[in-house]
N, C-alpha and C positions, 0 to 999 in steps of 0.2 A: 504493500500500500504506500509506503514511503516513497519508493521509486516512481510509482504512478502519480503521486501528488507532485513530485518535482517535474516530471515530464509534462504535466498539464498545468503548471503554475501560472501560465499565461492564458489559460482557457477556463474562465470562471464557470461557464456552463457545465463543462465536464467535471469540475471539482464539486459543483453542487449535486450532480448526478451520483458521483461516487459517495458523497456524504449521505445522501438519502438511501442508497443501497445498503450501506453498512456503517451507521453513525459511530458505533463503539470503536470499531477498528480504525476508522478515519481519525477519530480524536486521539487514540492511543499513538498512532504513527505520525500525526501531524507535527508535533513539537520537534521531532528529529529533522523533519523536512524543513521546518521554519528556521531552525538553528543553522542549517547548512546553506540556506539562501535567504538571509535577513533583508537583502536588498529588494526582494520582490514586493511590489505594491499590493498585488493580489493576495499573496500569502500574509502580508501585513494586516490586511483587512480581516482575513480569516482568523488570524491570531487574536485580534481584538474580539471577534465574534465568539470564539471558543474559550478564550481565557480572560474575558473581561473582568471577572471577579478577582482574579489573581493579579492582573496587571495594574488595576486601579486601586487595589486595596479596599474595594467596596465590600462592606460586611453586612450581611443580612441577619446576623445573629441576634442583635437587639430587637429588630423588628419581629423576627420569627418568634423569639422568646416571649415578647410582649403579647403578640397575637395568640400564641399558644396558651399563655397564662389566662388571657381574657376568655378564650374559648373554654378552658377548664373551669373557670369560675362560673360562666354562664351555663355550662353543662351541669355542674353540681346544683346550681340554683334551680334549673329546670327539673331535674330528677327529684330533688328533695321537696320542692314546692308542689310538684304534682302529687306526690304521695300524701302530703299534708292536706291539700285541698280535697283529695279523694276521700280521706278520712272524714272530713267535715261534711262532704257531700253525702256520704253513707248515713250520717246522722241527721241529714236534712237541715243542717244549719245554713248552708249556702247552696246556690244553684250549680248544677254540673257544668254550666257554661263557663264557670271560672277556670276550669281545666284548660280552656283555650288560652287564657292569659299565661298560664304556667309554661306553655310551649312557645307561644309567639312573642311574648315580651322579652325573654332571654335572647331570642334571635334578633329582635329589633335592637336591643342594647348592644349586642355584639357588633352589628353593622354600624351602630351609632358611634362606637368608641374605638373600633379597631384601626381607624385612621383619623387624622385630625378632622374636626367638624366645626362648622360655624355655630356659635353659641345660639343663634336664633333658631337654627334647625333643631338643636338639642331641646330648646325650650318648647318648640311647637310639638315635637314628637312626645316628649315626656308629659306635656299638658294633655294631649289627646288620650294617652294611655291612662293617666290618672282619672280624667273625666269619664272615660269608658268604664273603668273598674267601679268607680263610685256610682255612676248612673245605673249600670246593669244590676248592681247589688241593692239599689233602692227600689227596683221594680218588684212587684209582688211575685212570690214563687208560685205562680199559677200559669198553666199552659194555655193561655188565651191566644187567639190567632195573632194579635198585634205583638204580644211578647215573643211568641215563637218566631215571628218574622224578624223581630229585633235581634234575636239570637242568631238567626240564619245569615243576617247581613253584617253582623259584627266582625266576622273573619275578613270581610272585604275591606272594612275600615282599617283594621290592624294591618292587613296586607299592604294597603296604601302607605301606612306609616313605615312599614318595612322597606318599601320602595324609596321613600323619602330619606330614610336613614342610610340606605345603600348608595343612592345617587348623590346625596348631600347637596352641595352648592350647585351641582350640575344637573339638578332634577329636570330642568327645562330642555336639556339636550336630548335629541332623538337617540343618539348612539348610547348614552348612559341608560336611558329607559329600556332600550333593546337589550343591553347587557344584563339588566335586572331580569328581564323575561327569560333570557337564555340560562342564567344560573338557576332560575326556578325549574326549568325543564331538566337541566342536568341534575339538580338536587333530587327531583322525583325519581329519576333513574337510579341514582346512587343510593337513595334511601330504600328503594325497593330491594336492591341487591343486599344491602346491609340487614334489612328486616328479615328477608328470607334466610340469610345466614344465621341471624339471631334466633329465629324460631327453630331452626334445625338444632342449634346448640341447646336450646331450652328443652326440646323433646328428648335429646340424648341425655341431658343432665337429670331430668325427671325420671327417665327410665333407669338410669344407673342407680339412683337412690331407691327406686322401687325394688331393685334386686336385693338391697340390704333390708327390705321390709319397711322402709320409710316412704310415706306419701307426702312429698313436698310440693305437689302441683299447685295447690291453692296459695301457699306462701310465696312460691317462686313467681307465679303469675302476678300476684298483687304487689310484689315488691321489686324483684329483680327485673322482670319483663317490663313492668310499668315504668320503672326508673330508666331502663334502657331505651324504651320507645320514645320517651320525651327527650332524653339526653342526645340520642342519635340525630335529632333534628339539627341541633347546634353543630355537632361534629360534621354532619353532612354538608352544611353551608360553609363551615371552615375549610373543608377539603375542596369544594368546588371553587371557592375564592382563592385557593392556593394553586389554581390552574391544574387540577388533577387531570392527567391526560386521558384516563380511561373514559370519563364522562364526556370529554370533548370529542373523543373519537366515536363513542357510541351514540351520542345524542342526534347527530345528523342522520345516522343510519336508521335509528328508531323513528325519527320524523318522516323519513321517506317510506318506511314500511307501513306505518300506521295511517298516513294520509290516504293512500289508495285503498287500504283495507277498510277504513271507515267509510269511504265513498261507496264501495261495493256493498258493505253491510247496510247502509242507509237506502240504497236503491232496492235491495232485497226487502228491507223492512217496509218501505212505502208501497212496494208492489203487493206484499202480503196483506198490508192494511186495507188496500183497495179491494183485493180479492176476497177477503173475509168480511168486508163491509164494516170494519172497525173505524170509528171516528172519535175525535176528542170533544165533539160538541155536546154529547150527552153523558159521557163518562168522565167524571172529575179526576179519578186516579189516572186514567189514560192521558188526560190533558197535562197532569203533573209530570208524568213520565215523558211526554212529548217535550216539555220544557227542559227537562234534565238532558235529553238527547241534544237539544239545541245548544245548551251551554257546553256540553262535551265537544260537539262539532266546532263551536267557536274556539274552544281551548286548543283542540287539535290543529285547527287551521292556523291559529296564531303561532303555535309551537313550530309547525312545519315551515311557515314563512320566516320566522325569526332565525331558524337554523340555516336558512339559505344564504350562501355567500354572495355578496354584492358583485364580485368579479366573475361569478359563474354565469355561463351563457344559458339561454332559454333551453329547456328540455321538457320531457314528457311529464315530469313531476310538477312543473309550473301549470300545465294544462289541467292536471289532476287537482291541484290546489284551487284553481279557478272554478272547476266543476263542483268541488266540495263547498266552496263559498256560495255558489248559485243554489245548490241543493239546500244549504242552511237557510237561505233567504226564503225558499219555498216552504220549508218547515216553519219558519217564523211567521209567514203569512197565514198558514193554516192555524197555528197556535193563536195568533191575534184574532182571527175570525172566530175561533171557538170562544175566546175570552169575551169579545164584544157580544157574541150570541148569549153567553151566560149572564152578562151584565144587563142586557135588554130583557132577558127572560126571568131572571131571579133577583135583579136589583144589585145595588152597590154593596160590596163587602170589603173588608181590609185585605183579604187574600187576593181578590180579583184586581183591586187597585194596584197592589204590589206586583203581581204578575204582569199586568198590563204595562206598567212603567218599565220594568226590566226588558220586556219583549220589544217595546218601542225603541229603547236605548240600543239593544243588540241589533235590531233591524237597521237603524241608521248607520251603525258601525259596519255591519256586513256590507251594506250597499256601498259605503265609502271605500272599503277595502277592495271589493270586487271591481268597482269602477276604475280604481287606480291600477288594479292587476290587469284588467283588459287593456288599458292604455299602455301598460308595460309590454304586454304581449304584442301590441301593435307598434312597438318601438317609439312611442310618443313620450315616455318618461323613463327615468333611470330606476334601478331597483330600490334605491334609498327612498323613493317616493312611497313605495309600499310600506316600508318600515315606518315612515312618518305617519301614514294613515293608521297604522296599528297603535303606535305609541302616544301620539298627540291626544287621542280620544280617551285614554285610560282614566284620567281623573274624573270623567263623567260617571264611571262606575262607582268610584269612591264617593262622589257627591250623592248619588242616589242611595247608596248603601248607608251613608250617614243620615240621610233624611228618614229612611225606613227605621234605622236603629234607634234614633233619638227622638223622633217625632210621632211615629205611628202608635207607640204605647200610650202617648198622651192624647192624641187626637181620637183614636178609636178605643176608648176605655171600655 
């Protein structure tokens, strides 16, 4: 490899090809080649690329240690607080929704403090968290429609605060919002892998103790598994923010696989629905399931598009994404028609108003994204226009979630 590097030291393209074919061997033999030909400008650039940390004295130890310690503190806080809140939940002292705070608040705090943050951003995020905790616990512990809707929309409010904590002063930039969406997709993949591994370990552990005549399943599930499930969320985000290569390599592949699969599944579902005469107009549960499908399709579409590289040329997956968006709009129209039908037939209710609002918001977003996507396929706009259509609209979801969370329990008593 050393001889090949020297032979091609004036051929940057060939050096790049050699590096990509076998990075480890290239790095091992490069230093010898560089020492024998320090006059080469090309090798000088490669030396800076491969040995930047050594040649500049740049040290990541403090940053890494600080971030690791912060992650460890947030992880312990998440696990311990989850177990404490669960205890009080079982005694009916607090609502189970408080378990959401024990997971999401440590993640928000990790994002807020793992890099320098504007004090104003810190104040806004902390204030919203405290207001949310106080407000939710002031609500009656009754499962009324308005309170349940408040509980269901609270995660979106906290997710928006998570996004603000992650993007910090750059929250208005499309690239930073897109980065936040990407790490969420990567986190889901990584968390699923870790969760499956954790459950296998739990089953093995429980079985091993059963061989000794001890049944630790209840204790293990309520303490170890619960602690691990909440703690892994912080560990997962810590790993994806450290540029973990496994998720960055898997995420685009998952996006490309799931997009077409969801498209085919939805076509089959709609065909079966028409064939069997099922409709969401008369069946409330079916309408609810219809809206869940809509949200899933929106999430898959956004994930697929966000994982698309801006330098990538148009391909079959782009047309698949456009079809998926079009199908989602059809589903949204059906759902909206069903909601309006139920409003005219059965009158106004808190659930119908909430579902109507979110469907209208999703419809506007889907139309905007699809219109931009079609213009991209016609070579009228660049790929970043699609990313802008996705990210600029995100605060609207947070605003609607905040309205439902904080006003519906008061308006619809």
